C-alpha positions in Angstrom: -7.5 26.2 -5.9 -10.5 26.7 -3.7 -13.9 26.0 -5.1 -17.4 25.7 -3.6 -19.1 22.4 -4.4 -21.7 20.3 -2.9 -20.9 17.2 -0.9 -22.9 14.2 -2.1 -22.9 10.5 -1.3 -20.7 10.2 -4.5 -18.0 12.5 -2.9 -18.2 10.8 0.5 -17.6 7.3 -1.2 -15.1 8.2 -3.8 -13.5 11.5 -3.0 -14.7 13.0 -6.2 -17.5 15.7 -6.7 -20.2 15.5 -9.1 -22.7 18.4 -8.4 -22.5 22.0 -7.0 -22.5 23.0 -3.3 -21.6 25.4 -0.6 -18.5 24.4 1.5 -14.9 25.0 0.9 -12.7 22.2 -0.4 -9.2 22.3 -1.8 -8.8 20.6 -5.3 -5.4 19.7 -6.7 -5.0 18.5 -10.2 -6.2 19.5 -13.6 -9.7 21.1 -13.7 -11.6 20.5 -16.9 -14.8 22.2 -17.1 -17.4 21.8 -14.3 -17.9 18.0 -14.5 -16.3 15.5 -12.3 -12.8 14.5 -13.5 -11.2 11.3 -12.1 -7.8 13.0 -12.2 -8.8 15.4 -9.4 -7.7 14.8 -5.8 -10.0 16.4 -3.2 -8.9 17.3 0.4 -11.0 18.9 3.0 -9.5 22.1 4.2 -10.7 22.1 7.9 -9.9 19.7 10.6 -12.7 18.1 12.7 -12.6 19.8 16.2 -14.7 18.3 19.0 -15.3 20.6 22.1 -16.5 19.3 25.5 -17.1 21.1 28.7 -17.4 19.2 32.0 -19.0 20.4 35.2 -19.6 24.0 33.7 -21.3 25.8 30.8 -18.7 27.0 28.3 -19.1 30.4 26.8 -18.9 31.1 23.1 -15.7 33.1 23.3 -14.0 30.4 25.3 -15.0 27.8 22.7 -13.9 30.0 19.8 -10.6 30.7 21.6 -9.8 27.1 22.2 -10.7 26.2 18.6 -8.6 29.0 17.1 -5.6 28.1 19.2 -5.8 24.5 18.2 -6.2 25.4 14.5 -2.9 27.3 14.6 -1.2 23.9 14.9 -2.1 23.1 11.2 0.9 25.1 10.2 3.2 22.6 11.8 1.7 19.3 10.6 -0.1 18.5 7.3 -1.8 15.3 8.3 -4.0 16.6 11.2 -7.2 14.6 11.0 -9.0 15.8 14.1 -8.7 17.3 17.6 -10.6 16.6 20.9 -10.7 19.5 23.3 -12.1 18.7 26.9 -12.2 21.4 29.5 -13.0 20.4 33.1 -13.6 22.6 36.1 -12.8 21.0 39.5 -12.9 23.4 42.5 -10.3 26.0 41.7 -8.6 24.0 39.0 -9.4 24.5 35.4 -8.1 21.6 33.4 -7.5 21.5 29.6 -7.1 18.1 27.9 -6.3 18.2 24.3 -5.9 15.1 21.9 -4.6 15.7 18.5 -5.0 13.0 15.9 -2.1 13.0 13.2 -2.2 10.5 10.3 -1.4 7.4 12.5 -0.4 8.9 15.8 -2.2 10.4 18.9 -0.7 13.2 20.8 -2.3 14.2 24.2 -1.6 16.9 26.7 -3.2 18.0 29.9 -2.7 21.3 31.6 -4.2 22.6 34.9 -4.2 26.2 36.2 -6.7 28.7 37.7 -8.0 30.0 34.4 -9.2 28.2 31.3 -7.4 30.6 29.0 -4.0 29.9 30.6 -4.7 26.2 30.6 -5.5 26.2 26.9 -2.4 28.4 26.1 -0.2 26.1 28.1 -1.6 23.0 26.6 -1.3 24.2 23.0 2.3 25.3 23.7 3.0 21.7 24.9 1.2 20.3 21.9 3.2 22.4 19.5 6.4 21.0 20.9 5.1 17.5 20.6 3.9 18.1 17.1 7.4 19.5 16.1 9.1 16.4 17.8 6.8 14.0 15.9 7.4 15.7 12.7 11.2 15.7 13.1 11.0 11.9 14.1 9.2 11.1 11.0 11.5 13.3 8.8 14.7 11.7 10.3 13.2 8.2 10.0 12.3 8.7 6.3 15.7 10.4 5.2 18.3 8.2 6.7 21.4 8.8 4.6 24.2 6.6 3.9 27.3 8.2 5.3 29.9 5.6 4.3 30.6 4.2 1.0 32.0 0.8 0.7 35.4 1.0 -0.8 36.0 -1.0 -4.0 38.5 -3.7 -3.8 42.0 -2.7 -4.8 43.0 -6.0 -6.4 40.5 -6.7 -9.0 40.6 -10.1 -10.8 39.9 -10.0 -14.5 38.5 -13.2 -16.2 39.3 -13.9 -19.8 
């Protein structure tokens, strides 16, 4: 359920809303009226993206393209907290460094080509593989199954 509410100091401290506002948040739980309910869990729907351009001035389409490519990674991992995109120009090299913060892990990639758009594409593809690998590693760690069952002893001793 998506509502538009106002972020106040109360929301920042407790994770619950108390008054109205104008940015989208995702609310899970039972909604009773318009007042703050302590049974609600509130999650922000957008991850924080930091964009930095070094040794050149980034255009708006380049910035929007980089942010849109990175936000497509949200479908592979739920716990993405933030992302840092650093684009650097060194002579003929256009370098894209992307750091993705997931729950308690940091995934970092760096790609260098002759065009920023190619660098961003290749870096995001690498990052996508890393996110999938990280997710699979966590899934395997959490769901280790017992493959063998200990056999019960054949000769049981009965006590009277």
